[in-house]
N, C-alpha and C positions, 0 to 999 in steps of 0.2 A: 721157262722152267716152272714146273709145278712144285709147290711146297706142301709138305705134310702138315695139316692143320693141328695135329696132335702134339707137335713139338715146336718150340720157339724157332722162328725162321733164322735168327742169328746163329743158332746152334747148327742148323742145317747148312748155312752158308760156311761156317767154320769147317764142317765136314767136307764140303766141296773143295775148299782150299787145301785141306789136308790130303784129300784124294789126288788133287792136281800135283801136289808135292810128291806124293808116293809114286805117281805115274811118270814123274820126270818133266811134267809140263812147266813147273816152277822149280828151278834148280837151286842148290845151296849157294848162298852168298850172292844171289841175283834178286833184283827187285820184283815184287809182285805188281800187277797192274794197279793203277790209281783207284781210289775209292769211287770216283765218278765212273770210270770205265767198268769196274766190277759191278757197280749198282745198275748201270745200263744193261750190261751183259746178262746179269742174273734177274733183272726185273724187280729189284728191291730198293728200298730207300738207302741213302748214304749212311744214315744213322745205324741201320742194320749191319752194313759193312763195317762201320767203325766198331760196333760191339763185338762182331766176330773177330776182327783183327786184334782188338784189345785182349780178348780171351786167348787167342793164339800167342800173343806176346807174353802174357802171364804164364802160359804153358811152356815158353821157351822155343816155340816152333818158328816164330817170327821175331824180328827186332827192327826198330825204327831209328834212322839217323836223321836228325833235323835237317831240313831243306834238301834231303837226298832221296828219301822214300822209305818204304818198308821192304825188308829183305827176308829171305828164307835163311834160317839158322843152319849151320853145318851140322850134319849128323853127329850125335854124341857130344855136342857142345852145350854149355850152359848158357842160359839167357844172359845177354850183355857181354859175353866174352868175344863175340864175333865183331863187335863194333870196331876194334883195333885193326882188324884185317879187311874189313869191308871196303875200305877206300883203296886197297891195293889194286 
């Protein structure tokens, strides 16, 4: 994948993840691929993936459950509110 040098790569990675959610590739309450897998797939460093995921968590798009992974938030939910239902 080629990255626009005029914008931070982590922002572009966040946009890719958002687009995959919009396209239904990553569905609500399901985990996204691991940092390692995303880094290999997109050809970027794990730190870049971490920054993009952190940004999307802050925006309420994703949430992380310790030792379980990072999941797509349900549409219309607020950050942190999906954690109770993610294990169902």
